[in-house]
C-alpha positions in Angstrom: -30.0 18.3 -8.2 -28.4 15.1 -9.7 -28.1 15.0 -13.6 -28.5 11.6 -15.3 -26.8 10.2 -18.0 -27.1 11.5 -21.4 -28.0 9.6 -24.6 -24.6 10.3 -25.9 -22.8 9.2 -22.7 -24.8 5.9 -22.6 -24.0 5.0 -26.2 -20.3 5.6 -25.4 -20.2 3.1 -22.2 -22.0 0.8 -24.4 -19.4 1.0 -27.2 -16.6 0.7 -24.8 -18.2 -2.4 -23.1 -18.8 -3.8 -26.7 -14.9 -3.4 -27.4 -13.8 -4.8 -24.2 -15.9 -7.9 -24.8 -14.6 -8.3 -28.4 -11.4 -8.0 -27.0 -11.8 -10.4 -24.2 -13.8 -13.1 -26.0 -11.1 -14.7 -28.2 -8.9 -14.8 -25.0 -11.5 -16.8 -23.1 -12.2 -18.9 -26.1 -8.4 -19.9 -26.3 -8.3 -20.3 -22.5 -11.1 -22.8 -22.6 -9.7 -24.7 -25.8 -6.6 -24.9 -24.1 -8.7 -26.3 -20.7 -10.1 -28.8 -22.8 -6.5 -29.9 -24.4 -5.2 -30.3 -21.0 -8.0 -32.6 -19.7 -7.7 -34.6 -22.7 -4.0 -35.0 -22.3 -4.5 -36.0 -18.4 -7.1 -38.7 -19.5 -4.5 -40.4 -22.0 -1.8 -40.2 -19.5 -4.1 -42.1 -17.0 -5.3 -44.7 -19.4 -2.0 -45.1 -20.8 -0.5 -45.9 -17.4 -3.7 -48.1 -16.8 -2.5 -50.0 -19.8 1.1 -50.7 -18.8 0.2 -52.1 -15.7 -2.4 -54.5 -17.4 0.1 -55.8 -19.8 2.6 -56.2 -17.0 0.0 -58.6 -15.4 -1.1 -60.3 -18.9 2.0 -61.5 -20.7 3.3 -58.1 -21.9 0.2 -57.8 -24.2 -3.5 -57.0 -25.0 -5.3 -59.7 -26.9 -8.4 -60.2 -28.4 -10.5 -63.1 -27.4 -11.6 -63.6 -31.2 -10.6 -62.1 -34.5 -14.1 -60.2 -34.3 -13.8 -58.5 -31.2 -13.1 -54.7 -31.7 -10.0 -54.6 -29.5 -9.5 -50.7 -30.6 -12.3 -50.1 -28.4 -12.8 -53.1 -26.2 -9.4 -52.7 -24.3 -11.4 -50.1 -22.1 -13.0 -53.1 -20.5 -9.6 -54.9 -20.0 -8.0 -52.0 -18.0 -10.9 -50.8 -15.9 -10.0 -52.7 -12.8 -6.9 -50.7 -13.0 -8.5 -47.5 -13.1 -10.5 -48.3 -9.9 -13.7 -48.9 -12.1 -16.1 -51.6 -12.2 -18.2 -52.3 -15.1 -18.7 -50.0 -18.4 -20.2 -46.6 -18.1 -21.7 -44.5 -20.7 -20.7 -41.2 -19.3 -17.2 -41.9 -17.8 -15.2 -38.6 -17.9 -11.8 -40.3 -18.0 -12.8 -41.8 -21.5 -14.3 -38.5 -22.9 -12.5 -35.8 -24.5 -14.3 -32.5 -23.6 -14.0 -31.3 -27.2 -15.3 -34.4 -28.7 -18.9 -33.2 -30.1 -18.3 -34.1 -33.5 -21.4 -34.8 -35.7 -21.4 -38.5 -36.0 -23.6 -38.6 -39.5 -20.4 -37.0 -41.3 -19.6 -39.2 -43.9 -16.0 -39.8 -43.0 -17.4 -41.1 -39.5 -20.4 -43.1 -41.2 -17.1 -44.8 -43.2 -15.4 -45.6 -40.1 -18.5 -47.3 -38.6 -19.6 -49.0 -41.7 -22.9 -50.8 -41.7 -23.5 -49.4 -38.0 -25.5 -46.3 -38.8 -23.9 -44.3 -36.1 -25.9 -40.9 -35.2 -25.6 -38.3 -32.4 -22.8 -36.1 -31.0 -19.2 -37.6 -29.7 -17.7 -40.7 -30.3 -18.1 -40.9 -26.5 -21.6 -41.5 -26.9 -21.5 -44.3 -29.5 -21.9 -48.0 -28.1 -19.6 -49.1 -30.7 -16.4 -47.2 -29.0 -17.5 -48.5 -25.6 -18.3 -45.1 -25.0 -14.8 -43.6 -25.4 -13.3 -41.0 -27.2 -10.1 -42.8 -27.5 -8.7 -45.8 -29.5 -5.9 -48.3 -29.0 -3.8 -48.9 -31.7 -4.4 -52.8 -31.9 -6.3 -53.6 -34.6 -4.9 -57.2 -35.5 -5.4 -57.3 -39.2 -3.6 -54.1 -39.8 0.2 -54.8 -40.0 3.3 -54.2 -38.3 2.5 -50.8 -36.6 -0.4 -52.4 -34.6 -0.2 -53.8 -31.2 -2.9 -56.6 -30.5 -1.6 -59.6 -29.1 2.0 -58.4 -29.6 4.7 -58.3 -26.8 5.2 -54.7 -26.0 8.6 -55.4 -25.3 9.1 -56.7 -28.8 8.6 -52.8 -30.3 11.7 -51.9 -32.4 10.9 -48.1 -32.1 8.7 -47.4 -29.0 9.7 -43.9 -28.9 7.6 -43.6 -32.0 5.0 -46.1 -31.5 1.4 -44.5 -30.8 -0.3 -46.8 -28.3 -3.6 -44.6 -27.7 -5.1 -41.4 -29.1 -8.1 -39.5 -29.9 -10.5 -41.5 -32.3 -10.8 -38.3 -34.6 -7.3 -39.0 -35.7 -8.5 -42.0 -37.4 -11.1 -40.1 -39.4 -8.6 -37.2 -40.1 -10.5 -34.9 -37.8 -9.0 -32.7 -35.1 -11.0 -32.2 -31.7 -8.7 -29.1 -30.7 -7.6 -27.6 -34.2 -10.7 -27.7 -36.2 -10.0 -26.0 -39.8 -13.3 -27.0 -41.5 -16.2 -29.2 -41.3 -14.4 -32.0 -43.0 -10.6 -31.5 -42.1 -8.6 -34.3 -43.2 -5.1 -32.8 -43.8 -2.9 -31.5 -40.9 -5.3 -32.8 -38.3 -3.5 -32.7 -34.9 -4.9 -34.8 -32.3 -3.6 -36.0 -28.8 -1.8 -39.1 -29.3 0.0 -41.1 -26.3 3.5 -43.0 -26.8 3.6 -45.8 -24.4 7.4 -45.9 -23.7 7.2 -42.1 -22.8 3.8 -42.5 -20.8 2.9 -38.9 -22.0 0.4 -37.5 -24.3 1.2 -34.8 -26.8 -0.6 -32.6 -29.4 0.8 -33.9 -32.8 0.2 -35.2 -36.3 0.4 -38.8 -36.8 3.9 -40.1 -37.8 5.6 -36.6 -36.6 7.5 -35.5 -33.4 5.8 -34.1 -30.8 4.3 -30.5 -31.6 3.4 -28.0 -28.9 
């Protein structure tokens, strides 16, 4: 006659499964986070290369047609042909950071898009960003470090000049290293330096981080 499990034996098995799950979940969560970071880096690398190809064909610069053009986002339309893409897409995975799920009603994000009254989740779902998680360091009215209309070859210290990056960096947030809901200090983001043609996880204005 076969003997079934006793209640105590079942409880022991359940306890063991619970312990194993508790041990594995952080590992799986860390692996998922690293996977998202890798996808984001690859996205910026491809966009970076497309931008370099574009400026090689357009007098070594990316320029806005008018002073009111949001070149920090509209650059996307210029480089689409260099990415074998035609027209704008509202869900292009290449321009979407998989960790970009920010609440766009946060005050710090509302401040960036002043008067636009943005809503929803993710920069990549906003028409104001041209449905992109990434910005071009090109606002024309922001001084020496911005690239709109400037020959790329004129950059004095290209190894430290940011070309592209996650839009969360502009708000002092981090998609991949969130410390608190309204993080401002020590927010690391994936940023691309145009001369090196790679992207790294770093603080703005610092050497590449791991």
